[in-house]
N, C-alpha and C positions, 0 to 999 in steps of 0.2 A: 105377669112376672117373666114368663118365657119371652115375651116380647121385649121386656126390659133387658133381660139377659142377652138377647140377640143384638139389641141396640148397643149394650155395653160391650159386647164382644166386637161388634163392628167398629165401635169407637176406639177400643184398645188396638184393634188391627190397624186402623187408620193411623193412629198415633205411632204405632210400631213401624208402619211402612214409611211414614213421614220421617221418623228417626233414622231409618235405614237410608232413605233418600238423602237426608242431610249429611249423614256419614259418607255416602258415596260422593256427594258434591265436595265435601271437605277433603276427602281423599284425592279427588280429581284436582282440586285446587292446589293441594300440597304437591302433587305430582307436577303440575304446571309450574309452580314456583321453583321446584327442584330442577326442572328442565331449564328454566330461565337462568337459574343460578349457574348450572353447569355450562350453558351456552356462554354466559358472561365470562366465566373462568377460562373457557376455551379461547374466546376472543382476546382476553388479556394475555393468555399464554402465547398466542400467535403474534401479538404485538411485541411482546418481550423477545420472542425469537427473531422477529424482523429487525428489531432495534439492535440486538446482539449481532446479527448477520451484517447489518449496515456498519456497525462499529468495527467488526473484523475486516470488512471490505476496505474501510477507510484506513485501517492500520496497514493492510497489505499495500494499498496504493501509496501511503506515506513511506513505507519501507522501500518500495520500488523506486519512488522518486529520489529518496536519499541515496540508494544504491546507484541510480543513474547519474546523479550529481557527483558522487564519489568517483565513478568511472570517468566522467567528463573531466573532472579536475586532474585525475591521474594521467589521462591522455594529454591534456593541456600541458601538464608538468613535463611529461616525456617529450612532447614536441619542442618545448622551450629548451630542455636539456640538449636535444639533438641540434637545435638551432645554435646554441652556445658552442657545442662541440664543433660544428661546421665552421663557425666564426673563428674559433681558436685554430682549427686546421688551416683555414684561409690565411690567418695572420702569420702562422708559422711558415706556411709556404711562401708568403710574401717576404717574410724576413729572410728565409733561406735564399730566395731568388735575389734579394738585395745583396746578401752576403756573397753569393756566387758571382754576381755582377761586379761587386767591389773587388773580389779576388781576381776576376778576369781582368779588370782594369789595372790592378797592381801588377799582375803577371805581364800584361801588355806593355805597361810603362817600363818594367824591368827589362823586358825583351827589347824595347826601343832603345833604352839607355845602353844596354849591352851592345846592340847593333851600332849605335853612335860611337861608343867607346872603341869598338873594333874597327870602325871606319877611320877614326882618328889615328890609329896606330899604323 
């Protein structure tokens, strides 16, 4: 019976140790699964951040392109206005020159007629 008791005790101890071993394996497996889950979450988070950063970068580039286009149009408009202004000034000067020439011709004609009139007398 003592022998039976020892065998029974050894059997119980073995069963107990196997149970402990299974619990350890299960615990280790749970820890591995938790680590995998956390790693997956971290990768997903990094991808979300990269996507957000890329979107922000695209928005910044789009804004800069829009601003550059706006500045280009403004400069083009100002150049066109300056060109029109110079054209108007050129036309005014040409008109004034014609007017001055016409006045000079009229004055010269009057002077000639006056001279001819004074020669006749």
